[in-house]
C-alpha positions, 0 to 999 in steps of 0.5 A, a space after each residue: 398748527 396750533 398749539 402745538 407742543 413744542 416741547 412743553 414750553 414753547 409751543 407750549 410747546 410751540 415755541 419755547 415751551 411752546 409746545 410739543 417738541 419742535 421736531 418738524 421733520 416728524 411732527 404729526 399734529 394729529 397724533 399730538 391732538 390729545 396733548 394739544 387739546 388738554 394743554 389748550 384746555 388747561 390754558 383756557 384762563 390765560 386765553 380768556 384774559 387775552 380775548 377779553 383784552 382784545 374784546 375791549 378794542 375789537 367790538 362786534 366783529 362779524 368774522 373771526 379767523 383762527 389761523 393755525 387753530 389746531 383742535 379749536 379750543 381757542 376757536 371755541 372761546 372766540 365763539 363764546 366771547 363774541 356771540 355775534 361773530 362767525 368763526 373760521 378755524 384754519 389749519 393744515 391738519 384735517 383731523 385737528 379741524 374735525 375736533 374743532 368742528 365737534 367742539 363748536 357743535 358741543 358749544 352750540 355754535 356749529 351754525 356760525 362755525 366753519 373750517 378751512 384746511 390748508 397751509 398757512 399763509 397761502 390758504 388764507 386766500 381762500 377765505 370768502 370775506 375779509 376778517 375783522 379779527 385774525 388770530 394766530 397763536 404760535 403759528 407764525 413761527 412755524 413759517 419760513 418767512 414770518 414777515 411775508 406771512 404777516 403781510 398775507 394775514 394783513 391782506 385778509 383783514 377788513 379795513 379797521 380789522 385787527 391782527 393778533 399774534 400770540 408769540 413769545 412770553 416766558 418759558 413755563 415752569 413746573 418744578 422748583 429749581 432744586 427738586 432733590 434729585 439730580 443737579 438743580 436747574 433742570 428746567 433752565 437747561 432744558 430751555 437752553 436746549 429747546 431754544 437751540 432746537 427752535 433756532 434749528 427748526 426755524 433755519 430748516 424751514 423752507 424759505 427761512 428768513 431770519 428776523 429780529 423777533 420784535 413783533 410790534 415792529 414786524 406788525 408795523 412793517 406789515 402795514 398795521 397801526 396802533 400796535 400793542 402787546 400784553 402778556 398773560 399769566 397762567 398760574 396753577 399753584 401746588 397742589 395742582 389738580 389732576 389735569 394739570 399734573 397730567 399735562 406736566 407729565 405729558 409735557 416732560 415725557 414729550 421733552 424726554 422723547 424730543 430733547 433727551 438726546 441733547 441733554 447730558 446723561 445726568 439730566 436725562 436720568 433725572 427726566 427719566 425719574 420725573 416721568 416714571 409713574 412708579 418713582 415716588 420722586 416723579 411728577 405723578 406723585 410729587 407735591 411740589 408740581 405747579 404750572 406757571 406760564 406767560 404768553 404774549 399777544 401782539 396786535 395791530 389794526 389795518 388802517 381804514 
C-alpha cells in the first residue's frame, strides 16, 4: 500500500495527495511501483526528519514493522536509522516487496530484513514477534474499519512499543496560484475533487466505518498512551532538480487520468497543457515548478 499515489497529493497520493489516485476499483500497486518509489525517494528528507523525531523516543528497537511498506523506501530508511534493528516490511503486493528486498540488499541490510505478504490488518497476526515500533504510512486509510485496524496494530506491539501512523497533513503544491494559463487556483480545485473521491473510496471499502479523523483520539481509543503528533515539511523550491520535475509531471499526469472526468472542461484543458512535453507552458519546461508538502505523524505507546 504504500505509498501509493492517490493522486498526487494525498497519498501522495495516498490521501490527499497522497498518492496515486484513489481508484481502488482498479488500483494496481505493482504497476504504480516506479511512481511510488520515485515519490518516496523524493520525500526522503521528510521521512528522515520524521524518523529522527521517532528515534528520540524509540531507543534501540529490536523489531520494526513497516505496515503497508510498498516498495520499501521507508523500510530502508528504518534500517539506516536503527542499525541494530530487524525490519519486517508488510504489504499486500509481492512485486512491491520484491523491490523492498532488493533495496535492503543494496543497503547491506539483507541479513536483518524480512518481508510478509498479505492484507492488513489480518496479516499482522503472522508476525513471529511483537514489534517495538510499528509504522504505517498512509496505509490505515485504505482499510474499512480504521479503529479495528489500529487495535490490531496495537495487539502486535510489545509492551512499551510505539505505533506511528502517517496520516493527514496538507495537500501538496507544485505551482503558483496563477500560472498564466486557465483559471487561477487549479490545484485547489483538484484538491476538492480529490477529497470527494477520497470520501467515496472510503465509503466503498468493505466494512467501512465513518470516524472523526482525530488520529490521537483514535490511537487513545485503541489503547495507547502518550499520543503526540508532528508535521514534517518537504520544501523543494524552484528551480527544481530534474527528479522533482519528473515527479510533478507524473503526479499531474496521474491526476489527469484519475480525476480528469470530474474536473470542468477548462481545468481539464489546462491540465492537458501542463502535462504535454511539447507545450512550453507545461511542467516539463516551466521555471516556476516547485514541490511543497506537509505530512503528519501521530504516535502512541502501548502501556507496559
